C-alpha positions in Angstrom: 277.1 40.3 163.3 277.9 37.4 161.0 276.6 37.5 157.5 274.6 34.5 156.3 276.3 32.7 153.4 274.1 31.6 150.5 271.3 33.6 152.1 268.6 32.9 149.5 269.2 29.2 149.5 269.4 29.1 153.3 266.0 30.8 153.5 264.5 28.6 150.9 265.5 25.4 152.8 264.3 26.8 156.1 261.0 27.9 154.4 260.6 24.3 153.1 261.2 22.9 156.6 258.7 25.3 158.1 256.1 24.5 155.6 256.4 20.8 156.4 256.1 21.5 160.1 253.1 23.8 159.5 251.2 21.2 157.6 252.2 18.1 159.6 252.6 19.6 163.1 254.4 17.8 165.9 254.3 14.1 166.9 255.5 12.1 163.9 258.6 10.0 163.7 261.6 11.4 161.9 261.0 9.3 158.8 257.7 11.1 158.2 259.3 14.5 158.3 262.2 13.2 156.2 259.8 12.0 153.4 257.8 15.2 153.6 260.9 17.5 153.4 262.3 15.6 150.5 259.0 16.1 148.7 258.8 19.8 149.6 262.4 20.4 148.5 261.7 18.7 145.1 258.5 20.8 144.7 260.6 23.9 145.2 263.3 22.8 142.8 266.0 22.7 145.6 268.5 19.9 144.8 269.4 17.5 147.6 270.7 14.1 148.4 268.7 12.0 150.8 270.3 9.4 153.1 273.8 9.9 151.7 276.1 6.9 152.3 278.4 7.5 155.2 281.5 5.8 156.7 282.3 6.5 160.3 285.7 6.0 161.9 286.2 6.0 165.6 289.7 6.0 167.1 291.2 4.6 163.9 288.6 1.8 163.4 285.8 1.9 160.9 282.7 1.3 162.9 280.1 1.9 160.2 280.8 1.4 156.5 278.3 2.2 153.8 275.6 3.0 156.3 273.1 5.7 155.8 273.3 9.1 157.4 270.0 10.3 158.8 268.6 13.5 157.3 268.7 15.4 154.1 272.0 16.8 152.8 271.5 20.1 151.0 273.7 21.5 148.3 277.4 21.1 148.9 277.5 24.9 149.2 275.9 24.7 152.6 
């Protein structure tokens, strides 16, 4: 069985996501859950970067430069 790296932090992030889903339930667009998760992570003191800039290269050509990656990026440890 594989051991979970950064177990406490992983469980804290999963707990935050579960809390958002418990309160909001299903049916909202991703942006709603994104905003709620950012708020929940901040309330719990979990550092994160929202909508980090991203450059995408496909077959040697930059197809997206300075765009935004969907989602929340946790600590660099994860």
